[in-house]
C-alpha positions as CSV (number, residue, x, y, z in Angstrom):
1,X,76.6,114.6,205.5
2,X,77.4,111.0,206.3
3,X,76.5,109.3,203.0
4,X,75.9,111.4,199.9
5,X,78.5,114.2,200.1
6,X,81.2,111.9,201.4
7,X,80.8,109.0,198.9
8,X,79.6,110.9,196.0
9,X,81.3,114.1,196.3
10,X,84.4,113.8,198.5
11,X,85.8,110.5,198.0
12,X,84.9,110.0,194.3
13,X,87.0,112.4,192.4
14,X,87.6,109.6,189.8
15,X,89.0,109.9,186.4
16,X,88.7,113.3,184.8
17,X,89.5,115.1,181.6
18,X,91.8,118.1,181.5
19,X,89.6,120.7,179.8
20,X,92.1,123.4,178.7
21,X,92.2,123.7,175.0
22,X,95.9,124.0,175.2
23,X,96.2,120.6,176.7
24,X,94.3,119.0,173.8
25,X,91.9,117.0,176.2
26,X,94.7,114.8,177.6
27,X,93.2,112.3,180.0
28,X,94.7,112.3,183.5
29,X,93.8,109.6,186.1
30,X,94.5,109.5,189.8
31,X,93.8,106.6,192.1
32,X,91.8,107.2,195.2
33,X,94.8,106.9,197.3
34,X,96.7,109.5,195.4
35,X,93.7,111.8,195.2
36,X,93.5,112.0,199.0
37,X,97.3,112.3,199.6
38,X,98.7,115.9,199.9
39,X,99.2,117.5,196.4
40,X,102.9,118.4,196.2
41,X,103.2,119.8,192.6
42,X,101.7,122.6,190.7
43,X,101.1,120.1,187.8
44,X,98.8,118.0,190.0
45,X,97.0,121.1,191.3
46,X,96.4,122.2,187.8
47,X,95.0,118.9,187.0
48,X,92.6,119.1,189.8
49,X,91.6,122.4,188.7
50,X,90.9,121.4,185.2
51,X,89.1,118.4,186.5
52,X,86.7,120.6,188.3
53,X,85.7,122.2,185.1
54,X,85.0,118.9,183.8
55,X,82.7,118.1,186.7
56,X,80.6,121.2,186.0
57,X,79.8,120.1,182.5
58,X,78.2,116.9,183.8
59,X,74.7,116.3,182.3
60,X,73.2,116.9,185.8
61,X,74.8,120.3,186.0
62,X,75.7,122.9,183.2
63,X,75.9,120.0,180.6
64,X,72.0,119.8,180.6
65,X,69.6,119.7,183.5
66,X,70.5,122.8,185.5
67,X,70.0,124.9,182.4
68,X,67.0,123.2,181.0
69,X,65.1,123.1,184.3
70,X,65.2,127.0,184.4
71,X,63.6,127.0,180.9
72,X,60.9,124.5,181.1
73,X,59.6,126.0,184.3
74,X,59.5,129.4,182.7
75,X,57.3,131.7,180.4
76,X,59.5,131.3,177.4
77,X,59.9,127.5,176.7
78,X,58.3,124.2,177.8
79,X,59.1,120.6,177.5
80,X,57.1,118.1,175.2
81,X,58.2,115.5,177.8
82,X,59.4,113.2,174.9
83,X,61.1,110.0,176.3
84,X,59.8,111.0,179.7
85,X,62.4,113.8,180.2
86,X,61.3,116.8,182.4
87,X,57.9,115.4,183.1
88,X,58.3,115.5,186.9
89,X,60.2,118.7,186.8
90,X,57.5,120.5,184.8
91,X,54.5,119.1,186.6
92,X,56.1,119.6,190.0
93,X,55.7,115.9,191.0
94,X,59.3,115.2,192.0
95,X,60.1,112.9,194.9
96,X,63.1,112.9,197.1
97,X,64.4,110.0,195.1
98,X,64.1,111.8,191.8
99,X,67.3,111.2,189.7
100,X,67.4,114.8,188.5
101,X,67.5,116.2,192.1
102,X,70.0,113.5,193.2
103,X,72.2,114.1,190.2
104,X,72.4,117.8,190.7
105,X,73.2,117.5,194.4
106,X,76.0,115.0,193.5
107,X,77.6,116.9,190.7
108,X,77.6,120.3,192.6
109,X,79.0,118.9,195.8
110,X,81.6,117.0,193.8
111,X,82.8,120.3,192.3
112,X,82.8,121.7,195.8
113,X,84.9,118.8,197.1
114,X,87.4,119.3,194.3
115,X,87.7,123.0,195.0
116,X,88.2,122.2,198.7
117,X,91.2,119.9,197.9
118,X,92.7,122.6,195.7
119,X,92.0,125.5,198.3
120,X,93.4,123.6,201.2
121,X,96.5,122.4,199.4
122,X,99.8,123.9,200.8
123,X,101.3,126.8,198.8
124,X,104.9,125.6,198.7
125,X,104.6,123.3,195.7
126,X,107.3,122.2,193.3
127,X,106.9,123.1,189.7
128,X,108.9,121.9,186.7
129,X,108.6,125.2,184.9
130,X,110.1,127.4,187.7
131,X,111.9,127.2,191.0
132,X,111.4,131.0,191.6
133,X,109.2,131.2,194.8
134,X,107.4,134.4,193.5
135,X,106.5,132.8,190.1
136,X,105.3,129.6,191.9
137,X,103.3,131.7,194.3
138,X,101.5,133.5,191.4
139,X,100.7,130.2,189.7
140,X,99.3,128.6,192.8
141,X,97.2,131.7,193.5
142,X,95.9,131.6,189.9
143,X,94.8,128.0,190.5
144,X,93.4,128.6,193.8
145,X,91.5,131.6,192.7
146,X,89.8,129.5,190.1
147,X,88.9,127.0,192.8
148,X,87.4,129.7,195.0
149,X,85.3,131.0,192.1
150,X,84.0,127.5,191.2
151,X,83.1,126.8,194.8
152,X,81.3,130.1,195.0
153,X,79.3,129.3,191.8
154,X,78.4,125.7,193.0
155,X,77.2,127.0,196.4
156,X,75.2,129.6,194.5
157,X,73.7,127.1,192.3
158,X,72.9,124.8,195.2
159,X,71.3,127.7,197.0
160,X,69.0,128.5,194.2
161,X,68.0,125.0,193.4
162,X,67.6,123.6,197.0
163,X,67.5,126.7,199.2
164,X,64.1,128.0,200.7
165,X,64.4,131.6,199.5
166,X,61.3,131.6,197.4
167,X,59.3,129.2,199.7
168,X,57.1,130.0,202.7
169,X,59.3,128.0,204.9
170,X,60.2,130.3,207.9
171,X,63.4,128.4,208.6
172,X,64.9,129.9,205.4
173,X,67.4,127.2,205.1
174,X,70.1,127.4,202.6
175,X,72.5,124.5,201.9
176,X,75.4,122.6,203.6
177,X,78.7,124.5,203.4
178,X,81.7,122.1,203.5
179,X,84.9,124.1,203.1
180,X,87.4,121.4,203.8
181,X,87.9,117.8,202.9
182,X,86.5,115.9,205.9
183,X,85.2,112.4,205.3
184,X,83.8,112.3,208.9
185,X,81.7,115.5,208.7
186,X,78.1,115.5,209.7
187,X,77.0,119.0,208.8
188,X,73.6,120.6,208.9
189,X,72.2,123.0,206.4
190,X,73.2,126.7,206.9
191,X,70.8,129.5,206.7
192,X,70.3,131.4,203.5
193,X,72.1,134.4,205.0
194,X,75.1,132.2,206.0
195,X,75.2,130.5,202.5
196,X,75.2,133.9,200.8
197,X,78.0,135.1,203.1
198,X,80.1,132.0,202.2
199,X,79.5,132.7,198.5
200,X,80.5,136.3,198.8
201,X,83.6,135.5,200.7
202,X,84.6,132.8,198.1
203,X,84.1,135.3,195.2
204,X,86.0,137.9,197.0
205,X,89.0,135.5,197.6
206,X,88.8,134.5,194.0
207,X,89.1,138.0,192.7
208,X,91.9,138.7,195.2
209,X,93.9,135.9,193.8
210,X,93.2,136.6,190.2
211,X,93.2,140.2,190.0
212,X,96.3,141.4,188.1
213,X,97.8,137.8,188.2
214,X,100.4,137.3,185.5
215,X,98.9,134.0,184.6
216,X,95.5,135.5,183.5
217,X,94.8,134.5,179.9
218,X,91.9,136.6,178.3
219,X,92.3,134.5,175.1
220,X,91.6,131.2,176.7
221,X,88.0,131.3,177.6
222,X,87.9,127.9,179.2
223,X,89.8,129.2,182.2
224,X,88.6,131.7,184.6
225,X,90.3,135.1,185.0
226,X,89.7,138.1,187.1
227,X,87.1,139.7,184.8
228,X,85.2,136.5,184.1
229,X,85.0,136.0,187.9
230,X,83.6,139.6,188.0
231,X,81.0,138.5,185.5
232,X,79.9,135.6,187.6
233,X,79.8,138.0,190.6
234,X,77.5,140.4,188.7
235,X,75.1,137.5,188.1
236,X,75.2,136.6,191.9
237,X,74.7,140.1,193.1
238,X,72.0,140.8,190.7
239,X,70.2,137.8,192.2
240,X,70.9,139.5,195.6
241,X,69.6,142.8,194.5
242,X,72.8,144.5,195.3
243,X,72.6,146.9,192.3
244,X,75.6,149.2,193.4
245,X,77.9,146.2,193.4
246,X,76.6,145.0,190.0
247,X,77.1,148.5,188.5
248,X,80.7,148.5,189.8
249,X,81.4,145.0,188.4
250,X,79.9,145.7,185.0
251,X,81.7,149.0,184.7
252,X,85.1,147.2,185.3
253,X,84.4,144.6,182.7
254,X,83.2,147.2,180.1
255,X,86.1,149.5,180.8
256,X,88.6,146.6,180.1
257,X,87.6,146.7,176.4
258,X,88.5,143.0,176.1
259,X,85.1,141.7,174.9
260,X,82.3,143.0,172.6
261,X,78.8,142.3,171.6
262,X,79.0,139.8,168.7
263,X,78.1,141.3,165.3
264,X,74.6,140.6,164.2
265,X,75.6,138.8,161.1
266,X,77.7,136.4,163.3
267,X,75.1,135.9,166.1
268,X,74.1,132.4,165.0
269,X,77.5,131.3,163.9
270,X,79.2,132.5,167.0
271,X,77.6,129.5,168.9
272,X,79.6,127.2,166.7
273,X,82.9,128.7,167.8
274,X,84.7,126.9,170.6
275,X,86.9,129.3,172.6
276,X,87.1,132.0,170.1
277,X,83.9,134.1,170.1
278,X,84.4,137.8,170.8
279,X,81.6,137.9,173.3
280,X,82.4,134.7,175.2
281,X,83.9,135.4,178.6
282,X,83.8,131.9,180.1
283,X,82.8,128.5,178.6
284,X,83.2,124.9,179.6
285,X,85.3,123.0,177.1
286,X,83.7,119.9,175.6
287,X,85.2,118.8,172.3
288,X,85.0,115.6,170.4
289,X,86.7,113.5,173.1
290,X,83.9,114.2,175.7
291,X,80.5,112.5,175.8
292,X,77.6,114.3,177.5
293,X,74.4,112.3,177.3
294,X,71.8,113.6,177.2
295,X,73.3,116.8,176.2
296,X,71.8,120.3,175.8
297,X,72.0,119.7,172.0
298,X,70.0,116.5,172.4
299,X,67.2,118.4,174.0
300,X,67.3,121.9,172.3
301,X,68.1,121.0,168.7
302,X,65.2,120.0,166.5
303,X,67.3,117.3,165.0
304,X,68.7,116.2,168.2
305,X,68.2,112.8,169.9
306,X,65.2,113.8,172.0
307,X,63.9,117.1,170.7
308,X,62.5,117.7,174.1
309,X,62.7,121.6,174.9
310,X,60.5,123.8,172.8
311,X,60.3,127.5,172.3
312,X,56.8,128.9,173.1
313,X,54.9,130.6,170.1
314,X,54.6,133.8,172.2
315,X,58.4,133.8,172.7
316,X,59.1,133.4,168.9
317,X,56.5,136.1,168.2
318,X,58.3,138.5,170.6
319,X,61.1,138.9,168.1
320,X,60.6,141.4,165.2
321,X,61.2,139.8,161.8
322,X,64.6,141.7,161.4
323,X,66.0,140.4,164.7
324,X,69.0,138.2,164.0
325,X,68.2,136.2,167.2
326,X,65.1,134.9,165.6
327,X,67.3,133.1,163.1
328,X,68.6,130.8,166.0
329,X,65.0,129.3,166.2
330,X,64.4,126.6,163.7
331,X,62.0,123.7,163.1
332,X,62.3,119.9,163.4
333,X,61.9,117.4,160.7
334,X,60.0,115.0,163.1
335,X,58.5,117.0,166.0
336,X,56.1,119.9,166.2
337,X,57.2,123.2,167.5
338,X,60.3,125.5,167.3
339,X,63.7,124.7,168.7
340,X,66.9,126.4,169.4
341,X,68.9,124.9,166.6
342,X,71.2,127.9,166.2
343,X,72.2,128.2,169.7
344,X,72.8,124.5,170.1
345,X,73.9,123.4,166.6
346,X,76.2,120.4,167.2
347,X,74.3,117.1,167.0
348,X,77.7,115.5,168.2
349,X,77.3,117.7,171.3
350,X,80.8,119.0,171.0
351,X,80.0,122.7,171.2
352,X,81.5,124.2,174.4
353,X,79.0,125.3,177.0
354,X,78.6,129.0,177.2
355,X,78.9,130.0,180.8
356,X,79.0,133.8,180.5
357,X,78.5,135.9,177.4
358,X,79.3,139.7,177.3
359,X,75.8,140.3,176.4
360,X,74.6,139.0,179.7
361,X,76.9,141.3,181.5
362,X,75.5,144.3,179.8
363,X,72.0,143.2,180.6
364,X,73.0,142.8,184.2
365,X,74.4,146.3,184.0
366,X,71.2,147.7,182.5
367,X,69.0,146.3,185.2
368,X,71.4,147.6,187.9
369,X,71.6,151.1,186.4
370,X,67.8,151.3,186.2
371,X,67.6,150.6,189.9
372,X,69.4,153.6,191.3
373,X,72.1,154.2,188.7
374,X,72.4,156.2,185.5
375,X,69.7,156.1,182.9
376,X,72.1,157.2,180.3
377,X,74.5,154.3,181.0
378,X,71.6,151.8,181.0
379,X,70.5,153.2,177.5
380,X,74.2,153.0,176.2
381,X,74.4,149.2,177.2
382,X,71.0,148.6,175.6
383,X,71.9,150.4,172.4
384,X,75.1,148.3,172.2
385,X,73.1,145.1,172.2
386,X,70.2,146.4,170.1
387,X,72.4,147.8,167.3
388,X,73.7,144.3,166.6
389,X,70.5,142.5,166.9
390,X,67.7,144.4,165.1
391,X,68.9,145.0,161.6
392,X,66.2,147.4,160.2
393,X,67.2,149.7,157.4
394,X,67.4,152.6,158.0
395,X,68.4,151.6,161.6
396,X,67.0,153.8,164.4
397,X,68.6,153.5,167.8
398,X,66.3,153.1,170.8
399,X,66.0,156.4,172.9
400,X,64.7,154.8,176.1
401,X,65.0,151.6,178.2
402,X,62.9,150.8,181.1
403,X,62.6,147.7,183.3
404,X,59.9,146.2,181.2
405,X,62.0,146.6,178.0
406,X,64.9,145.1,180.0
407,X,63.0,142.0,181.0
408,X,61.8,141.3,177.4
409,X,65.3,141.9,176.1
410,X,66.8,139.4,178.6
411,X,64.4,136.8,177.3
412,X,65.2,137.4,173.6
413,X,68.9,137.5,174.2
414,X,69.4,134.8,176.7
415,X,66.6,132.4,175.6
416,X,67.5,128.8,176.5
417,X,70.6,129.6,178.4
418,X,69.3,128.8,181.8
419,X,68.3,132.2,183.2
420,X,64.5,132.7,182.9
421,X,63.1,130.9,185.9
422,X,65.6,132.6,188.2
423,X,64.9,136.0,186.7
424,X,61.1,135.5,187.2
425,X,61.6,134.5,190.7
426,X,63.9,137.3,191.7
427,X,61.4,139.7,190.1
428,X,58.8,138.3,192.3
429,X,56.8,136.8,189.5
430,X,54.8,133.5,189.8
431,X,55.9,130.7,187.5
432,X,53.5,129.2,184.9
433,X,52.8,125.6,185.2
434,X,53.6,124.4,181.8
435,X,52.1,121.3,180.1
436,X,53.5,119.3,177.2
437,X,51.5,120.9,174.4
438,X,52.9,124.4,175.2
439,X,49.9,125.6,177.2
440,X,49.7,126.1,180.9
441,X,47.8,124.7,183.8
442,X,47.7,127.4,186.3
443,X,50.6,129.0,188.2
444,X,53.1,128.0,190.8
445,X,53.1,130.9,193.2
446,X,55.9,132.4,195.1
447,X,56.0,130.8,198.6
448,X,55.1,127.3,197.2
449,X,57.5,124.8,198.9
450,X,57.9,123.0,195.7
451,X,60.0,125.9,194.4
452,X,62.9,124.3,196.2
453,X,64.1,120.9,195.0
454,X,63.8,118.0,197.4
455,X,66.9,117.2,199.3
456,X,67.9,113.7,198.1
457,X,66.5,110.8,200.2
458,X,69.9,109.2,200.1
459,X,71.2,112.1,202.2
460,X,68.3,112.5,204.7
461,X,67.8,108.8,205.3
462,X,71.3,108.3,206.8
463,X,71.2,107.6,210.5
464,X,72.0,110.5,212.6
465,X,72.2,113.0,209.7
466,X,72.0,116.7,210.5
467,X,70.4,117.5,207.3
468,X,66.8,118.7,207.2
469,X,64.6,117.9,204.3
470,X,62.7,120.5,202.2
471,X,58.9,120.1,203.0
472,X,56.3,119.3,200.5
473,X,57.7,116.0,199.1
474,X,57.0,112.4,199.4
475,X,53.5,113.0,201.0
């Protein structure tokens, strides 16, 4: 990792925005010298932690492309390729110089670099709020727990995007796994198994540090806590097919009683609520002081700047007329097709980015219960969602849920939120090759090497690099 990770991820921490709502988006800047010097105070450790959340909302990451890529390569949405966006992604014509691949790699390893700085900081820090060692220790663990969780999530996202899990490549390579700040590192890609082991170790450490921590705040959804980490873990272990683990995690979250399925009449309006929706477990703070361009709202909203990502007609027709989620899908005054105006309403792009909603957790639980668990528990989770989505009078609760119902329900509930391509792949389903008018031009089958993004040429062209490219590009 001689060039890209060092220059773009380790060294360039740069100016960042503190993202906690309670801090009112105060700007905090550190010079490069100060960034690389040992952190000696809790205040600075907290600033790095909040800066890490800011990194994850980059438009190359959760601020846009990581989410929209999963949708335009799926069976529920497509890109009309307005202004050229998503053309190479949807047509599978990327090169190793593609800006979207390069941008994702950079943003994710920047998040990992910040996590590494936090994790490897000494524990004996000073703190203006307390000189009590036990109190300081709890605070430091709370911050480091968040860093472990964010590093786990970034490694997971890198693995899904760049790893060879769904390709025919027998090497089954994962990604590079830096766990310390080391500007001279020249690391090779680890295997998928090694990458997954690191993700699991990081999530386990995050939960260890956050479980029962007195600094957990379930009211501030922009900061991770023990249960929101469990929610992220349930997503990962669902991908892994570890259904007993998913069942346990979902049960813990449900038993906490902290979150609830948002009421049907509030479904659309809930997406306008920054840090206050009853179903939001974790979100990235944005706010009016932050500019993300192009943003999710620019692409998903029919009145946005680009109006680029469109709901397929079959997806829209999958909702019954009385389904409140259908109300989130609207038209554009200037472009044909239906858009997710209700889920991405702010044309100023200052809606927080929903990272985990309680409904996703229940859907994870349904799938896990249907795979070796309790059919009754799965039905209970499904009924909890269905009762607040399908407002037929008189209402009749569903009496059965199976895997096909679950798959359709995940699409209806999580439409546009960046899950569908990954769901199709882990279910063993080939991807449609979408075209810009909403049709398809064949499929991209499991095993195709192009299912893994290209490793950026800026990384593999460095003399002596240990990083191996993904095959199928630049031929």
